[in-house]
C-alpha positions in Angstrom: 0.0 0.0 0.0 1.3 3.4 -1.0 2.4 5.6 1.9 1.1 9.2 1.7 3.8 11.5 3.1 2.9 14.7 1.4 2.7 17.9 3.4 1.0 19.9 0.7 -1.6 18.9 -1.9 -0.9 20.2 -5.3 0.7 23.6 -5.0 4.0 24.9 -3.7 4.7 24.8 0.0 4.2 27.8 2.1 7.4 29.1 3.6 9.6 27.2 1.1 10.9 30.2 -0.7 8.6 30.0 -3.6 7.4 33.1 -5.5 3.9 34.4 -4.7 2.7 31.1 -3.3 -0.2 30.9 -0.9 -2.7 28.4 0.1 -5.4 28.2 2.7 -6.0 31.9 3.5 -9.0 33.7 4.9 -10.9 35.6 2.2 -9.9 39.2 1.9 -12.9 41.5 2.2 -12.8 45.3 1.9 -12.8 47.0 5.3 -13.5 43.7 7.1 -13.7 42.9 10.7 -10.8 41.1 12.5 -9.2 38.5 10.3 -6.6 36.0 11.4 -3.3 37.6 12.3 -0.7 38.0 9.6 2.0 35.4 9.5 5.5 36.7 9.1 8.3 34.9 7.4 10.1 32.3 9.3 13.4 33.2 10.9 16.3 32.9 8.6 14.2 33.0 5.4 15.3 35.7 3.1 12.8 37.6 1.0 13.5 39.5 -2.2 11.3 42.2 -3.4 12.4 41.3 -6.9 11.0 37.8 -6.4 7.5 38.9 -5.5 7.0 42.0 -7.5 6.3 41.5 -11.2 9.4 41.7 -13.4 10.9 45.1 -13.8 8.9 46.6 -11.0 11.7 47.3 -8.5 15.4 47.0 -8.3 15.4 45.7 -4.8 17.8 43.3 -3.1 17.3 40.5 -0.6 15.4 41.4 2.5 15.6 40.3 6.1 12.8 38.3 7.5 9.3 39.7 7.8 9.1 38.6 11.4 11.6 41.3 12.4 10.6 44.8 13.1 13.1 46.2 10.6 15.4 47.9 13.2 18.4 45.7 12.4 18.4 46.2 8.7 17.3 49.8 8.2 20.7 51.2 9.2 22.4 49.6 6.2 19.8 50.8 3.6 19.9 54.5 2.6 16.6 56.4 2.9 14.3 56.1 -0.1 10.8 57.4 -0.9 9.8 53.7 -1.3 9.0 51.8 1.9 8.8 48.0 2.2 5.9 47.0 4.4 5.7 43.5 5.9 3.6 41.5 8.3 0.3 42.5 6.7 -2.8 40.4 7.5 -4.8 38.6 4.8 -7.6 41.2 4.8 -5.4 44.1 3.7 -6.2 46.0 0.5 -4.6 49.2 -0.9 -7.1 51.4 0.8 -6.0 50.1 4.2 -2.4 51.1 3.6 -3.3 54.6 2.4 -5.6 55.1 5.3 -2.9 54.1 7.8 0.1 55.7 6.2 -1.0 59.0 4.5 -0.6 60.7 7.9 3.2 60.5 7.2 2.9 62.2 3.8 1.4 62.0 0.3 1.4 58.5 -1.2 2.2 58.4 -4.9 1.8 54.6 -5.6 1.2 51.3 -3.8 2.3 47.9 -5.1 0.5 45.0 -3.3 2.1 41.6 -2.8 -0.9 39.8 -1.3 0.5 36.2 -1.1 3.5 37.5 0.7 1.5 39.7 3.0 3.8 42.6 1.9 3.6 45.8 0.0 5.7 48.6 -1.4 4.5 52.2 -0.7 6.0 55.1 -2.6 5.8 58.5 -0.9 6.2 61.9 -2.6 9.4 62.6 -0.6 12.2 60.9 1.3 11.1 62.8 4.4 7.7 61.3 4.4 9.2 57.8 4.1 11.6 58.5 6.9 8.7 59.6 9.1 6.9 56.3 8.3 9.9 54.0 9.0 11.0 55.8 12.1 7.5 55.8 13.5 7.1 52.1 12.7 10.4 51.3 14.5 9.5 53.4 17.5 5.8 52.7 18.0 3.4 50.1 16.7 1.8 51.2 13.4 -1.3 49.1 12.7 -2.8 48.4 9.3 -6.2 46.8 9.4 -5.9 46.3 13.1 -2.6 44.4 13.0 0.9 45.7 13.6 3.0 46.0 10.4 6.8 46.4 10.0 8.6 49.0 7.8 12.0 49.5 6.3 13.4 51.4 3.3 13.4 49.9 -0.2 16.6 50.0 -2.3 14.5 51.3 -5.1 13.9 55.0 -5.4 10.7 54.5 -7.3 8.1 51.9 -8.1 8.0 51.4 -11.9 4.6 51.6 -13.4 3.5 51.1 -17.0 2.1 54.6 -17.4 3.9 58.0 -17.7 7.4 57.4 -16.2 8.1 61.1 -15.8 5.0 61.8 -13.6 5.0 59.9 -10.3 1.4 60.7 -9.7 0.2 59.8 -13.2 -2.7 57.4 -13.6 -5.0 56.1 -16.2 -8.7 55.4 -16.5 -7.8 51.8 -17.7 -6.6 49.3 -15.0 -4.7 46.1 -15.5 -6.0 43.4 -13.3 -3.8 40.3 -12.7 -5.8 37.4 -11.2 -3.5 35.3 -9.0 -4.4 31.7 -8.0 -7.4 31.6 -10.4 -9.1 28.5 -8.9 -12.4 29.4 -10.6 -13.3 30.9 -14.0 -13.1 34.7 -14.2 -15.4 36.2 -16.8 -16.6 39.7 -17.8 -19.6 39.0 -15.6 -17.5 38.3 -12.6 -15.3 41.4 -13.0 -18.3 43.7 -13.8 -20.0 42.5 -10.6 -16.8 43.1 -8.6 -16.0 46.6 -10.0 -19.3 48.2 -10.9 -20.5 48.6 -7.3 -17.6 51.0 -6.8 -17.7 53.1 -10.0 -19.2 52.7 -13.4 -17.5 50.2 -15.7 -17.3 51.1 -19.4 -15.4 48.2 -21.0 -13.7 44.9 -20.0 -11.2 42.8 -21.9 -9.8 39.5 -20.5 -6.7 37.9 -21.9 -4.6 34.9 -20.9 -1.0 35.5 -22.0 0.6 35.4 -18.6 -1.9 33.7 -16.5 -5.3 35.4 -16.4 -5.3 39.2 -16.8 -7.9 41.8 -17.7 -8.1 45.4 -18.5 -11.1 47.4 -17.2 -11.9 50.9 -18.5 -13.7 53.4 -16.3 -15.1 56.8 -17.0 -12.2 58.8 -15.6 -8.8 58.5 -13.9 -10.5 59.4 -10.6 -12.9 56.5 -11.0 -10.0 54.1 -11.8 -8.2 55.4 -8.7 -11.2 54.6 -6.5 -11.5 51.1 -7.9 -7.7 50.4 -7.5 -7.9 51.6 -3.9 -10.8 49.4 -3.0 -9.9 46.2 -4.9 -6.1 46.0 -5.1 -5.1 42.9 -3.0 -8.7 41.7 -2.5 -10.0 38.2 -3.3 -12.8 37.7 -5.8 -13.7 34.4 -4.2 -12.8 33.2 -0.7 -9.1 32.3 -0.6 -8.4 32.5 -4.3 -8.7 34.7 -7.5 -6.7 37.5 -5.8 -6.5 40.8 -7.6 -3.2 42.6 -8.2 -4.0 45.9 -9.9 -1.9 48.4 -11.8 -2.6 51.2 -14.3 -2.6 49.9 -17.8 -0.8 51.5 -20.8 -3.7 52.0 -23.2 -6.2 54.7 -22.3 -9.1 53.2 -24.1 -10.2 49.6 -24.8 -11.6 48.5 -28.2 -14.3 45.8 -27.9 -15.7 44.2 -31.0 -18.1 41.7 -29.3 -19.8 41.1 -26.0 -19.0 37.7 -24.5 -17.2 36.1 -21.5 -13.9 37.6 -22.6 -14.8 41.1 -23.6 -17.8 43.5 -23.1 -18.6 47.0 -24.0 -21.3 48.2 -21.5 -21.9 51.5 -23.5 -23.2 49.5 -26.5 -26.3 47.4 -25.6 -26.8 46.6 -29.3 -23.7 44.3 -29.1 -25.6 42.3 -26.5 -28.7 42.1 -28.7 -26.6 41.0 -31.7 -24.9 38.3 -29.6 -28.0 37.4 -27.7 -27.7 33.7 -28.5 -24.2 33.4 -27.2 -22.1 33.7 -24.0 -22.9 36.0 -21.2 -23.7 33.4 -18.6 -23.8 34.6 -15.1 -23.0 31.3 -13.4 -20.5 32.8 -11.0 -22.6 35.8 -10.1 -26.3 35.3 -9.9 -26.5 31.5 -9.7 -25.0 29.2 -7.2 -21.4 30.1 -6.3 -18.6 27.9 -7.7 -17.8 24.7 -5.8 -15.3 22.1 -6.7 -17.8 19.5 -5.6 -15.5 18.2 -2.9 -14.6 21.0 -0.6 -16.2 24.0 1.0 -18.1 26.4 -1.2 -16.2 29.5 -2.4 -18.7 32.4 -2.5 -18.1 35.6 -4.4 -17.2 38.3 -2.0 -19.3 41.5 -2.5 -18.3 44.8 -1.1 -19.7 45.0 2.5 -22.8 47.1 2.7 -21.2 49.6 5.0 -18.0 50.0 2.9 -17.3 53.6 2.2 -16.0 52.6 -1.3 -19.3 51.1 -2.4 -21.8 53.4 -4.1 -25.3 53.6 -2.7 -28.0 51.7 -4.5 -29.3 54.9 -6.0 -25.9 55.6 -7.6 -25.5 52.2 -9.2 -27.1 52.4 -12.6 -27.5 49.1 -14.6 -26.3 49.9 -18.1 -27.8 46.6 -19.3 -30.5 44.5 -17.8 -29.3 40.9 -17.3 -31.5 37.9 -17.0 -31.3 35.8 -13.9 -29.6 32.4 -14.0 -32.1 29.8 -12.8 -30.9 26.8 -10.9 -30.7 23.6 -13.0 -33.7 21.3 -12.7 -34.5 18.1 -14.5 -36.7 20.0 -16.9 -34.5 23.0 -17.4 -30.8 22.2 -17.7 -29.8 25.0 -20.1 -29.5 28.8 -20.0 -30.9 30.9 -22.8 -31.0 27.8 -25.0 -27.3 27.0 -24.4 -26.2 23.4 -24.1 -25.8 22.3 -20.5 -22.3 22.4 -19.1 -20.4 19.1 -18.8 -17.9 17.7 -16.4 -16.3 15.7 -19.3 -13.5 17.1 -21.4 -12.5 15.8 -24.8 -8.8 15.9 -25.7 -7.5 15.1 -29.2 -4.0 15.2 -30.8 -2.6 12.7 -28.3 0.6 10.9 -29.3 -0.5 7.3 -30.2 2.4 5.6 -28.6 3.4 7.8 -25.7 0.1 8.8 -24.2 -2.1 6.5 -22.0 -4.7 7.0 -19.3 -2.2 7.6 -16.5 -0.3 10.2 -18.4 -3.5 12.1 -19.1 -4.4 11.9 -15.4 -0.9 13.3 -14.5 -1.7 16.5 -16.5 -5.4 17.0 -15.9 -5.2 16.3 -12.1 -3.5 19.7 -11.7 -6.8 21.4 -12.6 -9.3 19.3 -10.8 -10.1 15.8 -9.7 -10.1 13.2 -12.5 -12.7 10.5 -12.2 -12.3 8.5 -15.4 -10.3 8.5 -18.6 -11.3 6.6 -21.8 -9.6 6.5 -25.2 -12.0 6.5 -28.1 -11.6 3.5 -30.3 -13.3 5.1 -33.3 -11.2 8.3 -33.2 -7.4 7.7 -32.9 -5.5 9.9 -30.5 -8.6 11.1 -28.8 -9.8 10.6 -25.2 -12.6 11.6 -22.9 -11.7 12.8 -19.4 -14.5 12.9 -16.7 -13.6 15.4 -14.0 -15.1 16.3 -10.7 -17.2 19.2 -12.0 -17.6 21.5 -14.9 -15.3 24.1 -13.3 -12.4 21.6 -13.4 -13.1 21.1 -17.1 -13.1 24.9 -17.7 -9.7 25.2 -15.9 -8.3 22.3 -18.0 -9.5 23.8 -21.2 -8.1 27.2 -20.2 -4.6 25.9 -19.4 -4.1 22.8 -21.5 -5.7 23.6 -24.9 -3.0 24.0 -27.6 -0.1 22.9 -25.5 2.4 20.6 -27.1 3.1 17.1 -25.6 5.5 14.8 -27.3 5.6 17.0 -30.4 1.8 17.0 -30.9 -0.5 19.9 -30.1 -3.4 19.0 -27.8 -7.0 20.2 -28.5 -8.9 20.3 -25.3 -12.6 21.2 -25.3 -15.9 20.6 -23.4 -17.5 17.3 -24.4 -21.1 16.8 -25.2 -21.0 13.7 -23.1 -22.2 14.0 -19.5 -20.3 11.0 -18.2 -17.6 8.5 -19.4 -19.0 5.0 -19.9 -16.5 2.1 -19.9 -17.5 0.6 -23.2 -15.4 -0.8 -26.0 -12.3 -1.2 -23.9 -9.2 -2.1 -25.8 -5.4 -2.3 -25.4 -3.3 0.7 -26.2 0.1 0.6 -28.0 2.0 0.4 -24.7 -0.1 -2.5 -23.5 -2.2 -0.5 -21.0 -6.0 -0.4 -20.9 -7.9 2.3 -22.9 -10.1 2.9 -19.9 -9.2 3.7 -16.3 -11.2 4.7 -13.2 -9.3 7.2 -11.0 -12.2 8.1 -8.7 -10.7 6.4 -5.6 -7.0 7.3 -6.2 -5.3 9.3 -3.4 -3.4 11.2 -6.1 -6.4 13.4 -6.8 -5.6 16.8 -5.3 -9.0 18.5 -4.9 -10.5 16.6 -2.1 -12.2 18.5 0.8 -9.1 18.6 2.9 -6.8 19.7 0.1 -8.6 21.7 -2.5 -8.1 25.1 -0.9 -4.3 24.6 -0.9 -4.0 24.2 -4.7 -2.6 26.9 -6.8 -3.8 26.8 -10.4 -0.9 27.5 -12.7 -0.6 27.4 -16.5 2.2 25.2 -17.9 5.6 26.6 -17.3 9.3 25.8 -17.7 9.8 25.3 -13.9 8.3 22.4 -12.0 7.7 22.1 -8.3 8.3 18.7 -6.9 7.3 17.4 -3.4 6.7 14.3 -1.4 10.1 13.0 -2.5 12.3 10.8 -0.4 14.5 12.9 2.0 17.6 11.2 0.5 16.8 12.1 -3.1 19.7 13.7 -5.0 20.1 15.6 -8.2 21.9 12.7 -9.8 19.0 10.3 -9.0 16.5 12.7 -10.6 18.8 12.9 -13.7 18.8 9.2 -13.8 15.0 9.0 -13.5 14.6 11.4 -16.5 17.0 9.3 -18.6 15.4 6.0 -17.7 12.0 7.3 -18.8 13.3 9.1 -21.9 12.1 12.5 -20.9 14.0 15.8 -21.1 16.5 16.5 -18.4 16.2 19.6 -16.2 19.0 22.2 -16.4 18.7 23.7 -12.9 17.8 22.1 -9.6 16.9 23.6 -6.2 16.1 21.9 -2.9 13.9 23.8 -0.3 15.2 23.8 3.2 13.1 21.2 5.0 11.6 21.7 8.4 13.1 19.4 11.1 9.8 17.5 11.4 9.5 16.9 7.6 9.9 13.4 6.3 9.9 14.4 2.7 11.9 16.6 0.3 10.6 19.4 -2.1 12.2 21.7 -4.5 12.2 23.1 -8.1 13.3 21.8 -11.5 13.9 24.2 -14.3 13.8 23.0 -17.9 15.0 24.7 -21.1 11.4 25.4 -22.1 7.8 24.8 -21.2 7.3 21.9 -23.6 10.1 19.9 -22.0 8.7 20.6 -18.5 5.2 19.4 -19.6 6.6 16.1 -21.0 8.6 15.4 -17.9 5.5 16.1 -15.7 3.3 13.9 -17.9 5.6 10.9 -17.4 7.1 11.4 -13.9 4.2 12.8 -12.0 3.2 10.2 -9.3 6.2 8.0 -10.1 6.9 5.8 -7.1 10.4 5.9 -5.7 11.5 3.1 -3.3 14.4 3.6 -0.9 16.2 1.1 1.3 14.7 0.3 4.7 11.3 1.6 3.7 8.4 -0.7 3.2 6.3 1.7 1.2 7.3 3.8 -1.8 7.3 7.6 -2.0 5.0 9.0 -4.6 6.8 11.8 -6.4 4.4 14.7 -7.1 4.9 17.4 -9.6 3.1 20.6 -10.5 3.9 23.8 -12.4 5.7 26.4 -10.4 4.9 30.1 -9.8 8.6 30.9 -10.4 9.6 31.8 -14.0 13.2 30.8 -13.4 15.7 29.7 -10.7 
């Protein structure tokens, strides 16, 4: 019987030096009541602002631990208008920082680092920053009712994508980066999040670097209000965290209204596209659930929030139909086909792909129940997952990726379930059908689902649950034996004294090589001397772009 030694369930371990990794966290609400206290970094763990701020944002160097007050390290960093804030609680958004710190001077810009419970705050002068740091070292300065810690940044300015010559410049278009997107994010979701604060004109969602969106407002002032209220907040409890900056373009061009783009100033686009898109599943219907764990409700602005407009001020620019709950007699919405928890994947390599390899990839985006290769269509398989949201995540992240030189086509199947009919033998001798519903390698069970971080395929893999004696040479040998690409860089995380397993990072030359290695080696069992049960090596895509 396989021994389950893992400390985490499908994402990268907290406190192991990984980028903006975060797992089971209380939901961040605007101006909330007391939330669980912020957890500083462990002693001895160095933190780099460069590692947690998006590329090119700062030119900072390694930091001391967040658990320190900053007294020991401020003397060696020259004063700067930019202050590094640590020890924030989960509930903090940009507005909390401005409210607590503007007494020290005018604040030009705030960069939130929500998964690290940190932020960068740029004042309009060095004197204002000095007042902030000295006050924080002398007395307790609380942000959202919890003491925070301050020291100077080595950067003299936080880089923003707008006018570089004007520190106070803004834009009426905001760039929203959605971190840990456990559930689908559509124009409906973003409209419902932003419009209670100020009027939304247009939304465009794109998926180049994870999930990002641009939201256009009526004025720069409106965009500033939205950024204050939402920067660092969660859309859903414990996931879909918003990191907001000003965008480069000052106007969005929308050609159609659907789940990825919407122009709220042109109702005729809705009428023309009436038969398509615009489902409000995540907003007006039941909130998303992975079917295994706790429900994850959308977090509206609290009724007493000073950032939320009164009901008289909120004008609906378009009237939306309600999403009715599914019943046996009504399983569709506006004549749309019902959603399915079955994905269809085609373009599979006929000799190198089997049910287990498909499971190894798809399990990163939801529980996999069954996998069946289709006898009538070569290189095509059906994958039944835990729910329709898992299928949506798999389609979002796996469609068009290359595996063993072939591009996958992943889409929602018309089938509502996978039936084990016409079972045959694949090229490698394995069965064309496999049931994974009882495997312990599914990572979205009730006790684990909230700790998963949904990541698109990347060139860096995170490995965990490995034997404590595992070496780089052994991993090289493992790659060679299974004829998969060999990683170019290797990093081991410092294990806690009580840990019985090893975790770390593997960097490959490119994303395709990392995908192939994960496809074959994920859940590979490693036996070691004097151990009766094997260690199941687990892999997932890392939040780090490089080592």
